N, CA, C and O atoms as a GROMACS GRO file, in nm:
protein
  368
    1UNK      N    1  -6.317  -1.148   3.174
    1UNK     CA    2  -6.373  -1.025   3.120
    1UNK      C    3  -6.425  -0.936   3.232
    1UNK      O    4  -6.405  -0.814   3.228
    2UNK      N    5  -6.491  -0.993   3.331
    2UNK     CA    6  -6.552  -0.912   3.436
    2UNK      C    7  -6.450  -0.846   3.527
    2UNK      O    8  -6.485  -0.750   3.597
    3UNK      N    9  -6.328  -0.892   3.529
    3UNK     CA   10  -6.225  -0.832   3.612
    3UNK      C   11  -6.133  -0.739   3.534
    3UNK      O   12  -6.040  -0.681   3.590
    4UNK      N   13  -6.158  -0.724   3.404
    4UNK     CA   14  -6.072  -0.636   3.326
    4UNK      C   15  -6.102  -0.490   3.358
    4UNK      O   16  -6.213  -0.456   3.397
    5UNK      N   17  -6.003  -0.406   3.340
    5UNK     CA   18  -6.020  -0.264   3.372
    5UNK      C   19  -6.122  -0.198   3.279
    5UNK      O   20  -6.195  -0.109   3.321
    6UNK      N   21  -6.127  -0.240   3.153
    6UNK     CA   22  -6.225  -0.184   3.059
    6UNK      C   23  -6.367  -0.215   3.106
    6UNK      O   24  -6.454  -0.128   3.103
    7UNK      N   25  -6.391  -0.338   3.150
    7UNK     CA   26  -6.524  -0.376   3.199
    7UNK      C   27  -6.564  -0.293   3.320
    7UNK      O   28  -6.678  -0.248   3.331
    8UNK      N   29  -6.470  -0.272   3.411
    8UNK     CA   30  -6.498  -0.194   3.532
    8UNK      C   31  -6.530  -0.049   3.498
    8UNK      O   32  -6.620   0.011   3.556
    9UNK      N   33  -6.457   0.008   3.403
    9UNK     CA   34  -6.482   0.147   3.362
    9UNK      C   35  -6.619   0.158   3.295
    9UNK      O   36  -6.696   0.248   3.327
   10UNK      N   37  -6.648   0.068   3.204
   10UNK     CA   38  -6.778   0.071   3.136
   10UNK      C   39  -6.893   0.051   3.234
   10UNK      O   40  -6.998   0.113   3.219
   11UNK      N   41  -6.873  -0.033   3.333
   11UNK     CA   42  -6.977  -0.056   3.432
   11UNK      C   43  -7.002   0.069   3.516
   11UNK      O   44  -7.117   0.100   3.547
   12UNK      N   45  -6.897   0.141   3.553
   12UNK     CA   46  -6.911   0.265   3.631
   12UNK      C   47  -6.970   0.378   3.548
   12UNK      O   48  -7.037   0.466   3.604
   13UNK      N   49  -6.948   0.379   3.418
   13UNK     CA   50  -6.993   0.488   3.331
   13UNK      C   51  -7.132   0.466   3.275
   13UNK      O   52  -7.184   0.551   3.203
   14UNK      N   53  -7.194   0.352   3.306
   14UNK     CA   54  -7.325   0.320   3.250
   14UNK      C   55  -7.431   0.424   3.288
   14UNK      O   56  -7.500   0.476   3.201
   15UNK      N   57  -7.444   0.454   3.415
   15UNK     CA   58  -7.547   0.548   3.462
   15UNK      C   59  -7.525   0.689   3.408
   15UNK      O   60  -7.619   0.749   3.356
   16UNK      N   61  -7.403   0.747   3.417
   16UNK     CA   62  -7.383   0.881   3.360
   16UNK      C   63  -7.409   0.886   3.210
   16UNK      O   64  -7.465   0.983   3.159
   17UNK      N   65  -7.370   0.781   3.139
   17UNK     CA   66  -7.393   0.778   2.995
   17UNK      C   67  -7.542   0.775   2.964
   17UNK      O   68  -7.587   0.845   2.872
   18UNK      N   69  -7.619   0.697   3.038
   18UNK     CA   70  -7.764   0.693   3.016
   18UNK      C   71  -7.831   0.826   3.050
   18UNK      O   72  -7.926   0.866   2.983
   19UNK      N   73  -7.782   0.894   3.154
   19UNK     CA   74  -7.837   1.025   3.190
   19UNK      C   75  -7.811   1.126   3.080
   19UNK      O   76  -7.899   1.204   3.044
   20UNK      N   77  -7.691   1.126   3.024
   20UNK     CA   78  -7.659   1.219   2.916
   20UNK      C   79  -7.745   1.189   2.793
   20UNK      O   80  -7.797   1.282   2.731
   21UNK      N   81  -7.762   1.064   2.759
   21UNK     CA   82  -7.847   1.028   2.645
   21UNK      C   83  -7.990   1.074   2.669
   21UNK      O   84  -8.054   1.127   2.579
   22UNK      N   85  -8.041   1.055   2.790
   22UNK     CA   86  -8.178   1.095   2.824
   22UNK      C   87  -8.194   1.246   2.815
   22UNK      O   88  -8.293   1.294   2.758
   23UNK      N   89  -8.101   1.323   2.869
   23UNK     CA   90  -8.114   1.469   2.864
   23UNK      C   91  -8.101   1.522   2.722
   23UNK      O   92  -8.173   1.614   2.684
   24UNK      N   93  -8.012   1.465   2.642
   24UNK     CA   94  -8.002   1.506   2.502
   24UNK      C   95  -8.132   1.474   2.428
   24UNK      O   96  -8.181   1.555   2.350
   25UNK      N   97  -8.188   1.356   2.454
   25UNK     CA   98  -8.312   1.316   2.387
   25UNK      C   99  -8.426   1.410   2.421
   25UNK      O  100  -8.501   1.451   2.332
   26UNK      N  101  -8.440   1.444   2.548
   26UNK     CA  102  -8.546   1.536   2.589
   26UNK      C  103  -8.527   1.673   2.523
   26UNK      O  104  -8.623   1.733   2.476
   27UNK      N  105  -8.404   1.721   2.520
   27UNK     CA  106  -8.375   1.851   2.458
   27UNK      C  107  -8.406   1.850   2.308
   27UNK      O  108  -8.464   1.946   2.256
   28UNK      N  109  -8.368   1.744   2.241
   28UNK     CA  110  -8.392   1.734   2.096
   28UNK      C  111  -8.541   1.724   2.067
   28UNK      O  112  -8.590   1.789   1.975
   29UNK      N  113  -8.613   1.644   2.143
   29UNK     CA  114  -8.758   1.630   2.122
   29UNK      C  115  -8.827   1.766   2.143
   29UNK      O  116  -8.918   1.800   2.068
   30UNK      N  117  -8.785   1.841   2.243
   30UNK     CA  118  -8.842   1.974   2.265
   30UNK      C  119  -8.824   2.064   2.144
   30UNK      O  120  -8.918   2.134   2.104
   31UNK      N  121  -8.704   2.063   2.086
   31UNK     CA  122  -8.683   2.146   1.967
   31UNK      C  123  -8.762   2.097   1.846
   31UNK      O  124  -8.800   2.176   1.761
   32UNK      N  125  -8.787   1.968   1.839
   32UNK     CA  126  -8.866   1.915   1.728
   32UNK      C  127  -9.013   1.952   1.741
   32UNK      O  128  -9.082   1.970   1.640
   33UNK      N  129  -9.062   1.964   1.863
   33UNK     CA  130  -9.203   1.992   1.886
   33UNK      C  131  -9.236   2.141   1.871
   33UNK      O  132  -9.342   2.176   1.819
   34UNK      N  133  -9.147   2.227   1.915
   34UNK     CA  134  -9.175   2.371   1.916
   34UNK      C  135  -9.162   2.429   1.776
   34UNK      O  136  -9.061   2.410   1.709
   35UNK      N  137  -9.266   2.498   1.732
   35UNK     CA  138  -9.264   2.561   1.600
   35UNK      C  139  -9.171   2.681   1.597
   35UNK      O  140  -9.163   2.758   1.692
   36UNK      N  141  -9.102   2.693   1.486
   36UNK     CA  142  -9.018   2.810   1.462
   36UNK      C  143  -9.076   2.890   1.347
   36UNK      O  144  -9.190   2.866   1.305
   37UNK      N  145  -8.999   2.984   1.296
   37UNK     CA  146  -9.042   3.064   1.182
   37UNK      C  147  -8.922   3.085   1.090
   37UNK      O  148  -8.810   3.108   1.136
   38UNK      N  149  -8.947   3.076   0.958
   38UNK     CA  150  -8.838   3.101   0.864
   38UNK      C  151  -8.821   3.252   0.846
   38UNK      O  152  -8.884   3.331   0.916
   39UNK      N  153  -8.737   3.292   0.752
   39UNK     CA  154  -8.707   3.434   0.733
   39UNK      C  155  -8.827   3.516   0.688
   39UNK      O  156  -8.830   3.637   0.707
   40UNK      N  157  -8.928   3.449   0.629
   40UNK     CA  158  -9.047   3.519   0.582
   40UNK      C  159  -9.162   3.510   0.682
   40UNK      O  160  -9.272   3.559   0.654
   41UNK      N  161  -9.140   3.448   0.797
   41UNK     CA  162  -9.243   3.437   0.899
   41UNK      C  163  -9.331   3.314   0.887
   41UNK      O  164  -9.426   3.298   0.964
   42UNK      N  165  -9.303   3.227   0.792
   42UNK     CA  166  -9.380   3.104   0.775
   42UNK      C  167  -9.341   3.003   0.883
   42UNK      O  168  -9.226   2.999   0.926
   43UNK      N  169  -9.437   2.921   0.928
   43UNK     CA  170  -9.404   2.820   1.030
   43UNK      C  171  -9.297   2.724   0.978
   43UNK      O  172  -9.297   2.685   0.862
   44UNK      N  173  -9.207   2.687   1.068
   44UNK     CA  174  -9.097   2.598   1.032
   44UNK      C  175  -9.064   2.511   1.152
   44UNK      O  176  -9.059   2.559   1.266
   45UNK      N  177  -9.041   2.384   1.127
   45UNK     CA  178  -8.997   2.292   1.232
   45UNK      C  179  -8.857   2.242   1.198
   45UNK      O  180  -8.826   2.215   1.082
   46UNK      N  181  -8.775   2.231   1.300
   46UNK     CA  182  -8.641   2.179   1.279
   46UNK      C  183  -8.647   2.032   1.241
   46UNK      O  184  -8.736   1.959   1.286
   47UNK      N  185  -8.553   1.989   1.160
   47UNK     CA  186  -8.540   1.845   1.132
   47UNK      C  187  -8.468   1.782   1.250
   47UNK      O  188  -8.410   1.853   1.333
   48UNK      N  189  -8.471   1.651   1.258
   48UNK     CA  190  -8.404   1.584   1.368
   48UNK      C  191  -8.253   1.608   1.360
   48UNK      O  192  -8.187   1.619   1.464
   49UNK      N  193  -8.198   1.618   1.240
   49UNK     CA  194  -8.055   1.646   1.227
   49UNK      C  195  -8.023   1.786   1.277
   49UNK      O  196  -7.926   1.804   1.350
   50UNK      N  197  -8.104   1.887   1.239
   50UNK     CA  198  -8.081   2.024   1.286
   50UNK      C  199  -8.089   2.033   1.438
   50UNK      O  200  -8.006   2.098   1.501
   51UNK      N  201  -8.189   1.967   1.497
   51UNK     CA  202  -8.204   1.970   1.643
   51UNK      C  203  -8.088   1.899   1.712
   51UNK      O  204  -8.035   1.950   1.811
   52UNK      N  205  -8.047   1.784   1.661
   52UNK     CA  206  -7.934   1.711   1.719
   52UNK      C  207  -7.806   1.793   1.706
   52UNK      O  208  -7.728   1.803   1.802
   53UNK      N  209  -7.783   1.850   1.590
   53UNK     CA  210  -7.663   1.930   1.567
   53UNK      C  211  -7.659   2.050   1.661
   53UNK      O  212  -7.556   2.078   1.721
   54UNK      N  213  -7.771   2.120   1.674
   54UNK     CA  214  -7.774   2.237   1.759
   54UNK      C  215  -7.751   2.200   1.905
   54UNK      O  216  -7.671   2.265   1.973
   55UNK      N  217  -7.819   2.099   1.955
   55UNK     CA  218  -7.802   2.058   2.094
   55UNK      C  219  -7.661   2.008   2.118
   55UNK      O  220  -7.603   2.035   2.224
   56UNK      N  221  -7.604   1.936   2.023
   56UNK     CA  222  -7.469   1.882   2.041
   56UNK      C  223  -7.366   1.991   2.055
   56UNK      O  224  -7.285   1.987   2.148
   57UNK      N  225  -7.367   2.089   1.965
   57UNK     CA  226  -7.262   2.191   1.978
   57UNK      C  227  -7.294   2.293   2.086
   57UNK      O  228  -7.203   2.358   2.137
   58UNK      N  229  -7.419   2.310   2.121
   58UNK     CA  230  -7.452   2.402   2.230
   58UNK      C  231  -7.415   2.340   2.365
   58UNK      O  232  -7.368   2.411   2.454
   59UNK      N  233  -7.436   2.212   2.381
   59UNK     CA  234  -7.405   2.146   2.509
   59UNK      C  235  -7.254   2.131   2.530
   59UNK      O  236  -7.209   2.122   2.644
   60UNK      N  237  -7.178   2.128   2.423
   60UNK     CA  238  -7.034   2.107   2.436
   60UNK      C  239  -6.952   2.235   2.424
   60UNK      O  240  -6.835   2.236   2.462
   61UNK      N  241  -7.011   2.342   2.373
   61UNK     CA  242  -6.940   2.469   2.357
   61UNK      C  243  -7.035   2.582   2.391
   61UNK      O  244  -7.145   2.559   2.441
   62UNK      N  245  -6.994   2.702   2.363
   62UNK     CA  246  -7.081   2.819   2.380
   62UNK      C  247  -7.191   2.818   2.275
   62UNK      O  248  -7.302   2.864   2.302
   63UNK      N  249  -7.163   2.768   2.156
   63UNK     CA  250  -7.260   2.764   2.048
   63UNK      C  251  -7.216   2.853   1.933
   63UNK      O  252  -7.143   2.950   1.953
   64UNK      N  253  -7.261   2.818   1.814
   64UNK     CA  254  -7.224   2.893   1.695
   64UNK      C  255  -7.333   2.987   1.649
   64UNK      O  256  -7.306   3.077   1.569
   65UNK      N  257  -7.452   2.971   1.696
   65UNK     CA  258  -7.565   3.052   1.651
   65UNK      C  259  -7.685   2.963   1.626
   65UNK      O  260  -7.679   2.841   1.644
   66UNK      N  261  -7.791   3.025   1.586
   66UNK     CA  262  -7.915   2.951   1.565
   66UNK      C  263  -7.924   2.905   1.421
   66UNK      O  264  -7.903   2.984   1.328
   67UNK      N  265  -7.955   2.778   1.402
   67UNK     CA  266  -7.962   2.723   1.268
   67UNK      C  267  -8.098   2.660   1.245
   67UNK      O  268  -8.158   2.614   1.342
   68UNK      N  269  -8.149   2.655   1.128
   68UNK     CA  270  -8.113   2.729   1.009
   68UNK      C  271  -8.173   2.870   1.006
   68UNK      O  272  -8.131   2.954   0.926
   69UNK      N  273  -8.271   2.895   1.095
   69UNK     CA  274  -8.333   3.027   1.103
   69UNK      C  275  -8.322   3.078   1.246
   69UNK      O  276  -8.295   3.001   1.338
   70UNK      N  277  -8.342   3.206   1.265
   70UNK     CA  278  -8.343   3.262   1.399
   70UNK      C  279  -8.456   3.199   1.480
   70UNK      O  280  -8.567   3.182   1.429
   71UNK      N  281  -8.428   3.166   1.604
   71UNK     CA  282  -8.527   3.100   1.688
   71UNK      C  283  -8.635   3.196   1.734
   71UNK      O  284  -8.613   3.316   1.750
   72UNK      N  285  -8.753   3.139   1.756
   72UNK     CA  286  -8.863   3.215   1.817
   72UNK      C  287  -8.841   3.217   1.968
   72UNK      O  288  -8.754   3.147   2.020
   73UNK      N  289  -8.920   3.298   2.038
   73UNK     CA  290  -8.904   3.306   2.183
   73UNK      C  291  -8.928   3.173   2.254
   73UNK      O  292  -8.851   3.138   2.344
   74UNK      N  293  -9.031   3.096   2.217
   74UNK     CA  294  -9.047   2.966   2.283
   74UNK      C  295  -8.926   2.874   2.261
   74UNK      O  296  -8.886   2.801   2.352
   75UNK      N  297  -8.868   2.877   2.141
   75UNK     CA  298  -8.750   2.796   2.114
   75UNK      C  299  -8.631   2.844   2.198
   75UNK      O  300  -8.556   2.763   2.251
   76UNK      N  301  -8.616   2.974   2.212
   76UNK     CA  302  -8.506   3.028   2.292
   76UNK      C  303  -8.521   2.992   2.439
   76UNK      O  304  -8.422   2.961   2.505
   77UNK      N  305  -8.644   2.994   2.490
   77UNK     CA  306  -8.667   2.954   2.629
   77UNK      C  307  -8.631   2.807   2.646
   77UNK      O  308  -8.566   2.769   2.743
   78UNK      N  309  -8.674   2.723   2.552
   78UNK     CA  310  -8.644   2.581   2.561
   78UNK      C  311  -8.494   2.556   2.555
   78UNK      O  312  -8.442   2.474   2.631
   79UNK      N  313  -8.424   2.625   2.467
   79UNK     CA  314  -8.278   2.609   2.457
   79UNK      C  315  -8.211   2.654   2.585
   79UNK      O  316  -8.116   2.590   2.630
   80UNK      N  317  -8.258   2.762   2.644
   80UNK     CA  318  -8.200   2.809   2.770
   80UNK      C  319  -8.217   2.704   2.880
   80UNK      O  320  -8.123   2.677   2.956
   81UNK      N  321  -8.334   2.646   2.888
   81UNK     CA  322  -8.358   2.540   2.987
   81UNK      C  323  -8.271   2.420   2.956
   81UNK      O  324  -8.214   2.359   3.047
   82UNK      N  325  -8.260   2.385   2.829
   82UNK     CA  326  -8.180   2.269   2.790
   82UNK      C  327  -8.032   2.289   2.822
   82UNK      O  328  -7.964   2.194   2.862
   83UNK      N  329  -7.982   2.410   2.805
   83UNK     CA  330  -7.841   2.437   2.834
   83UNK      C  331  -7.813   2.411   2.981
   83UNK      O  332  -7.715   2.345   3.015
   84UNK      N  333  -7.897   2.463   3.069
   84UNK     CA  334  -7.877   2.442   3.212
   84UNK      C  335  -7.899   2.296   3.250
   84UNK      O  336  -7.826   2.241   3.332
   85UNK      N  337  -7.999   2.234   3.190
   85UNK     CA  338  -8.030   2.094   3.220
   85UNK      C  339  -7.916   2.003   3.177
   85UNK      O  340  -7.870   1.920   3.256
   86UNK      N  341  -7.869   2.018   3.053
   86UNK     CA  342  -7.760   1.934   3.004
   86UNK      C  343  -7.628   1.969   3.074
   86UNK      O  344  -7.551   1.879   3.108
   87UNK      N  345  -7.603   2.096   3.096
   87UNK     CA  346  -7.478   2.137   3.158
   87UNK      C  347  -7.464   2.089   3.301
   87UNK      O  348  -7.354   2.052   3.343
   88UNK      N  349  -7.573   2.090   3.377
   88UNK     CA  350  -7.565   2.044   3.515
   88UNK      C  351  -7.538   1.895   3.524
   88UNK      O  352  -7.467   1.852   3.615
   89UNK      N  353  -7.592   1.815   3.434
   89UNK     CA  354  -7.567   1.673   3.438
   89UNK      C  355  -7.425   1.641   3.396
   89UNK      O  356  -7.364   1.548   3.449
   90UNK      N  357  -7.372   1.718   3.301
   90UNK     CA  358  -7.235   1.693   3.256
   90UNK      C  359  -7.137   1.723   3.368
   90UNK      O  360  -7.038   1.652   3.383
   91UNK      N  361  -7.164   1.826   3.448
   91UNK     CA  362  -7.075   1.862   3.558
   91UNK      C  363  -7.079   1.757   3.667
   91UNK      O  364  -6.975   1.725   3.726
   92UNK      N  365  -7.195   1.701   3.694
   92UNK     CA  366  -7.206   1.599   3.799
   92UNK      C  367  -7.131   1.476   3.757
   92UNK      O  368  -7.128   1.378   3.831
   0.00000   0.00000   0.00000
C-alpha cells in the first residue's frame, strides 16, 4: 500500500488539502460571526449552509451574488479578504 501511486499522491496532497480546509473554515466562521441586515434593515446572521455555499462558489468562480440578502460593509470587507486569502492558497 505504501508504494502505490495513490498512496504517494494522497501523501503529497495532505498539506495543501489541510490548508484549503483551514482557509475555508476561517472564511465561513467570519461570515457566521459578522451581522448582516435583511431587506427591512433587521439584523440577520447567515446560516452555516449559506456561508459555506457563498464561500464555495466565490472561491471557485467569480460568484453569483450575495445570498440571501445584500451584504453589509463589514461582510463585504470580510469577503474581499477571504477571496484573496483563499485564492492565494489555491494558486500556491
